[in-house]
C-alpha positions as CSV (number, residue, x, y, z in Angstrom):
1,M,55.2,38.1,-73.6
2,L,57.6,35.6,-72.1
3,L,58.0,33.7,-75.1
4,L,59.3,36.6,-77.0
5,Y,61.6,37.5,-73.9
6,F,62.9,34.3,-73.5
7,G,62.4,32.0,-76.4
8,S,60.7,29.1,-76.5
9,E,63.3,26.4,-75.1
10,S,62.6,28.7,-71.7
11,V,59.3,28.2,-71.6
12,W,59.7,24.5,-71.6
13,A,62.5,24.7,-68.9
14,L,59.9,26.7,-66.7
15,S,57.2,24.3,-67.5
16,L,59.0,21.4,-66.3
17,L,60.3,23.2,-63.6
18,G,56.5,24.2,-62.5
19,L,55.6,20.4,-62.7
20,I,58.8,19.3,-60.7
21,L,57.7,21.9,-58.1
22,V,54.2,20.7,-58.4
23,L,55.2,16.9,-57.6
24,A,57.2,17.5,-54.8
25,A,54.6,19.9,-52.8
26,I,52.1,16.5,-53.4
27,I,55.2,14.2,-52.6
28,A,55.5,16.5,-49.4
29,I,51.9,16.9,-48.1
30,Q,51.4,13.3,-48.5
31,A,54.8,12.6,-46.4
32,H,53.6,15.3,-43.6
33,R,50.0,13.5,-43.5
34,G,51.8,10.1,-42.7
35,R,50.4,6.6,-42.6
36,V,48.9,5.9,-39.2
37,R,51.0,3.0,-38.1
38,G,49.8,0.5,-35.9
39,G,47.7,1.8,-33.1
40,N,48.1,0.7,-29.5
41,E,45.1,-1.8,-30.0
42,E,47.6,-4.6,-30.1
43,L,49.1,-4.0,-26.2
44,P,46.6,-6.0,-24.2
45,G,48.1,-9.2,-23.8
46,M,52.0,-8.0,-24.1
47,T,54.4,-8.3,-21.8
48,G,56.8,-5.9,-20.3
49,E,59.5,-5.1,-17.5
50,V,59.2,-2.8,-14.9
51,T,61.8,0.0,-15.5
52,Q,60.5,2.1,-12.0
53,A,59.2,0.6,-9.0
54,S,55.5,1.6,-7.7
55,D,55.6,5.3,-6.0
56,A,53.3,6.0,-3.1
57,R,50.5,6.5,-5.5
58,G,50.8,2.9,-7.4
59,R,52.2,4.1,-10.3
60,A,55.1,2.8,-11.9
61,R,57.1,2.9,-15.3
62,A,57.4,-0.2,-17.6
63,L,59.2,-1.1,-20.8
64,V,56.4,-2.4,-23.3
65,R,57.2,-3.1,-26.9
66,G,60.2,-0.8,-26.8
67,E,58.0,2.2,-25.2
68,I,58.6,3.4,-21.4
69,W,55.1,3.6,-20.4
70,Q,53.3,4.7,-17.1
71,V,51.6,1.6,-15.7
72,Y,49.7,0.6,-12.8
73,A,48.5,-2.5,-10.9
74,D,46.4,-3.6,-8.2
75,T,49.6,-4.9,-6.3
76,P,53.0,-2.3,-6.1
77,L,55.3,-3.5,-8.6
78,K,59.2,-4.3,-8.1
79,L,61.8,-3.3,-10.5
80,G,62.7,-5.8,-12.9
81,Q,59.2,-7.5,-12.7
82,S,57.7,-8.9,-15.6
83,V,54.3,-7.6,-16.1
84,R,51.4,-8.4,-18.7
85,V,49.3,-5.4,-20.2
86,R,45.7,-5.6,-19.5
87,A,44.1,-2.5,-20.6
88,E,45.4,0.7,-22.0
89,H,43.9,4.2,-20.2
90,G,44.9,7.0,-22.5
91,L,48.8,7.1,-21.8
92,M,48.6,4.8,-18.9
93,L,48.4,0.9,-19.0
94,K,46.8,-1.3,-16.4
95,V,49.1,-4.1,-15.5
96,E,49.5,-7.3,-13.6
97,P,52.3,-9.2,-12.7
98,V,53.5,-12.3,-14.5
99,P,54.7,-15.5,-13.1
100,E,58.3,-16.1,-13.7
101,R,57.4,-19.3,-15.7
102,D,54.9,-17.5,-18.0
103,V,57.3,-14.9,-19.5
104,S,58.0,-13.9,-23.4
105,L,58.7,-10.1,-23.0
106,G,57.1,-8.1,-25.9
107,E,54.7,-10.8,-27.2
108,P,51.1,-11.3,-27.0
109,S,49.5,-14.0,-24.6
């Protein structure tokens, strides 16, 4: 019925449009799913810098691998102090102070 009303050229145009829409939908779905980028498995061993000193609960903030993380350590942390990540616990990192001579920010040791 569409063929009689629109002609054969329109059927090809509609078919092409449909194909383009299907391909666009497939690409959009794949982009939405995204590729899982490297997780945080490589965080232990990396170094960072304290951006907020330890509070009364022993928690601080540190810049590690370009991201600000909540961190805690066995000893109080000072602003600007270098730290090394020892473990990841959810959204918090357990860190330890790094001796001044042993600092290579962001790189695992």
